[in-house]
PASEBA-1860 file (N, C-alpha, C; in nm, 3 decimals):
! residues 90
1> MDEKVARH> -3.494/-0.481/3.441/-3.546/-0.570/3.363/-3.506/-0.523/3.238 ~ -3.465/-0.622/3.130/-3.422/-0.603/3.002/-3.553/-0.496/2.913 ~ -3.501/-0.407/2.813/-3.594/-0.324/2.774/-3.677/-0.406/2.711 ~ -3.627/-0.466/2.605/-3.698/-0.577/2.506/-3.815/-0.677/2.588 ~ -3.782/-0.735/2.722/-3.843/-0.793/2.779/-3.981/-0.683/2.866 ~ -3.922/-0.569/2.894/-4.023/-0.483/2.947/-4.104/-0.423/2.863 ~ -4.102/-0.404/2.710/-4.198/-0.381/2.624/-4.289/-0.484/2.615 ~ -4.226/-0.599/2.622/-4.313/-0.710/2.579/-4.422/-0.713/2.701
9> FEKARMAV> -4.372/-0.713/2.804/-4.461/-0.719/2.923/-4.590/-0.595/2.918 ~ -4.525/-0.473/2.884/-4.618/-0.343/2.888/-4.742/-0.387/2.777 ~ -4.665/-0.461/2.656/-4.795/-0.485/2.543/-4.880/-0.609/2.594 ~ -4.827/-0.689/2.655/-4.894/-0.782/2.727/-5.009/-0.745/2.836 ~ -4.969/-0.635/2.878/-5.079/-0.577/3.025/-5.177/-0.537/2.911 ~ -5.137/-0.434/2.804/-5.237/-0.346/2.749/-5.342/-0.457/2.668 ~ -5.285/-0.580/2.618/-5.373/-0.665/2.556/-5.464/-0.718/2.645 ~ -5.401/-0.767/2.752/-5.509/-0.811/2.852/-5.587/-0.703/2.909
17> LRFVEGEG> -5.589/-0.586/2.927/-5.692/-0.493/2.940/-5.781/-0.480/2.848 ~ -5.742/-0.499/2.719/-5.835/-0.492/2.573/-5.905/-0.620/2.576 ~ -5.846/-0.742/2.614/-5.924/-0.847/2.622/-6.063/-0.845/2.730 ~ -6.036/-0.798/2.872/-6.135/-0.785/2.971/-6.271/-0.692/2.901 ~ -6.194/-0.555/2.835/-6.290/-0.476/2.772/-6.367/-0.529/2.648 ~ -6.295/-0.645/2.572/-6.372/-0.720/2.475/-6.452/-0.793/2.519 ~ -6.455/-0.859/2.637/-6.549/-0.926/2.723/-6.668/-0.874/2.794 ~ -6.679/-0.750/2.766/-6.786/-0.670/2.806/-6.748/-0.587/2.934
25> GEATLHSM> -6.608/-0.592/2.974/-6.575/-0.498/3.097/-6.535/-0.598/3.218 ~ -6.552/-0.750/3.193/-6.555/-0.831/3.304/-6.497/-0.947/3.243 ~ -6.408/-1.027/3.282/-6.344/-1.153/3.260/-6.288/-1.237/3.375 ~ -6.293/-1.353/3.366/-6.235/-1.420/3.461/-6.107/-1.440/3.476 ~ -6.043/-1.480/3.582/-5.895/-1.493/3.603/-5.874/-1.615/3.476 ~ -5.935/-1.702/3.492/-5.907/-1.828/3.413/-5.861/-1.775/3.257 ~ -5.965/-1.711/3.218/-5.976/-1.669/3.102/-5.876/-1.570/3.051 ~ -5.856/-1.467/3.137/-5.719/-1.396/3.111/-5.620/-1.456/3.124
33> HAYSERRY> -5.585/-1.559/3.219/-5.449/-1.610/3.178/-5.434/-1.723/3.094 ~ -5.547/-1.795/3.035/-5.565/-1.849/2.916/-5.524/-1.771/2.798 ~ -5.561/-1.648/2.793/-5.520/-1.567/2.677/-5.400/-1.497/2.690 ~ -5.357/-1.482/2.810/-5.220/-1.430/2.833/-5.109/-1.524/2.788 ~ -5.137/-1.624/2.822/-5.076/-1.758/2.809/-5.046/-1.798/2.661 ~ -5.159/-1.802/2.591/-5.160/-1.826/2.453/-5.120/-1.736/2.372 ~ -5.131/-1.607/2.396/-5.100/-1.511/2.295/-4.962/-1.430/2.307 ~ -4.911/-1.462/2.463/-4.816/-1.371/2.494/-4.709/-1.456/2.580
41> FIAHKRFS> -4.732/-1.588/2.571/-4.633/-1.676/2.673/-4.610/-1.624/2.818 ~ -4.733/-1.550/2.881/-4.688/-1.508/2.981/-4.785/-1.588/3.068 ~ -4.741/-1.662/3.158/-4.840/-1.748/3.277/-4.780/-1.759/3.409 ~ -4.846/-1.813/3.495/-4.810/-1.870/3.603/-4.751/-1.720/3.717 ~ -4.624/-1.724/3.736/-4.585/-1.628/3.838/-4.588/-1.504/3.767 ~ -4.554/-1.499/3.643/-4.550/-1.374/3.546/-4.648/-1.309/3.536 ~ -4.779/-1.424/3.505/-4.909/-1.360/3.487/-4.957/-1.317/3.635 ~ -4.916/-1.371/3.741/-4.973/-1.288/3.862/-4.887/-1.183/3.880
49> ELMETLVD> -4.773/-1.141/3.852/-4.722/-1.021/3.841/-4.810/-0.902/3.724 ~ -4.837/-0.948/3.636/-4.925/-0.892/3.537/-5.031/-0.820/3.604 ~ -5.124/-0.926/3.663/-5.238/-0.901/3.731/-5.220/-0.786/3.862 ~ -5.111/-0.820/3.935/-5.069/-0.713/4.037/-5.074/-0.584/3.985 ~ -4.993/-0.591/3.877/-4.986/-0.439/3.807/-5.118/-0.379/3.774 ~ -5.210/-0.463/3.713/-5.351/-0.395/3.661/-5.404/-0.343/3.802 ~ -5.400/-0.423/3.902/-5.500/-0.403/4.023/-5.412/-0.277/4.109 ~ -5.300/-0.288/4.117/-5.204/-0.188/4.189/-5.229/-0.033/4.097
57> AGLVVYDV> -5.244/-0.055/3.985/-5.255/0.076/3.918/-5.427/0.131/3.900 ~ -5.456/0.044/3.970/-5.647/0.084/3.969/-5.695/0.088/3.808 ~ -5.649/-0.012/3.756/-5.705/-0.051/3.615/-5.803/-0.151/3.606 ~ -5.814/-0.227/3.702/-5.902/-0.343/3.699/-5.937/-0.369/3.858 ~ -6.036/-0.393/3.898/-6.060/-0.461/4.012/-6.078/-0.604/4.040 ~ -6.022/-0.673/4.115/-6.045/-0.819/4.119/-6.118/-0.866/4.251 ~ -6.219/-0.939/4.228/-6.308/-1.021/4.303/-6.243/-1.158/4.322 ~ -6.192/-1.170/4.449/-6.114/-1.323/4.480/-6.238/-1.417/4.500
65> GEGVATLT> -6.335/-1.384/4.546/-6.437/-1.489/4.554/-6.501/-1.550/4.439 ~ -6.548/-1.422/4.337/-6.587/-1.469/4.221/-6.468/-1.502/4.111 ~ -6.367/-1.451/4.127/-6.256/-1.501/4.041/-6.272/-1.413/3.902 ~ -6.338/-1.287/3.928/-6.357/-1.213/3.814/-6.271/-1.065/3.820 ~ -6.243/-1.037/3.729/-6.166/-0.902/3.708/-6.250/-0.809/3.627 ~ -6.278/-0.688/3.677/-6.363/-0.594/3.632/-6.259/-0.413/3.621 ~ -6.296/-0.419/3.483/-6.237/-0.292/3.412/-6.263/-0.167/3.507 ~ -6.199/-0.098/3.526/-6.230/0.039/3.602/-6.239/0.146/3.500
73> EEGRRLLA> -6.317/0.275/3.539/-6.302/0.388/3.463/-6.171/0.440/3.432 ~ -6.062/0.405/3.532/-5.937/0.455/3.484/-5.869/0.352/3.371 ~ -5.897/0.216/3.379/-5.865/0.145/3.270/-5.937/0.190/3.159 ~ -6.071/0.196/3.129/-6.129/0.238/3.028/-6.073/0.369/2.986 ~ -6.017/0.471/3.052/-5.963/0.567/3.049/-5.818/0.520/2.939 ~ -5.728/0.456/3.020/-5.627/0.452/2.974/-5.628/0.370/2.823 ~ -5.740/0.278/2.805/-5.748/0.232/2.673/-5.776/0.315/2.577 ~ -5.871/0.407/2.603/-5.905/0.520/2.536/-5.812/0.602/2.441
81> ETPTTGPS> -5.720/0.635/2.523/-5.594/0.698/2.529/-5.463/0.624/2.445 ~ -5.494/0.507/2.442/-5.334/0.431/2.408/-5.420/0.344/2.260 ~ -5.345/0.388/2.138/-5.369/0.360/2.031/-5.337/0.190/2.002 ~ -5.432/0.111/1.956/-5.425/-0.040/1.949/-5.303/-0.077/1.828 ~ -5.247/-0.168/1.838/-5.156/-0.225/1.761/-5.183/-0.375/1.739 ~ -5.177/-0.422/1.642/-5.184/-0.570/1.604/-5.337/-0.622/1.598 ~ -5.366/-0.748/1.603/-5.497/-0.800/1.596/-5.591/-0.773/1.699 ~ -5.698/-0.765/1.738/-5.783/-0.749/1.831/-5.767/-0.885/1.919
89> PR> -5.777/-0.860/2.061/-5.751/-0.981/2.149/-5.852/-1.075/2.146 ~ -5.864/-1.161/2.078/-5.928/-1.260/2.081/-5.886/-1.419/2.070
END
């Protein structure tokens, strides 16, 4: 993956995590997808890949039946350790 593309993907990943945090630690897949597409132009297959990385890393758990992602303690720890850059995810 091109370095610039990889940096953009990681920035979007962290922004989506911050979005979930801003929603009280839980967000619907629909709202996360809309945010990712609107702010970072990441949608559809690429958004699926983004979600897979968040789940595989243990940063969120995803309830398929409810369509809701919940921030884990590991996700909260990562956000606490990572400085924010740019506007808040709204």
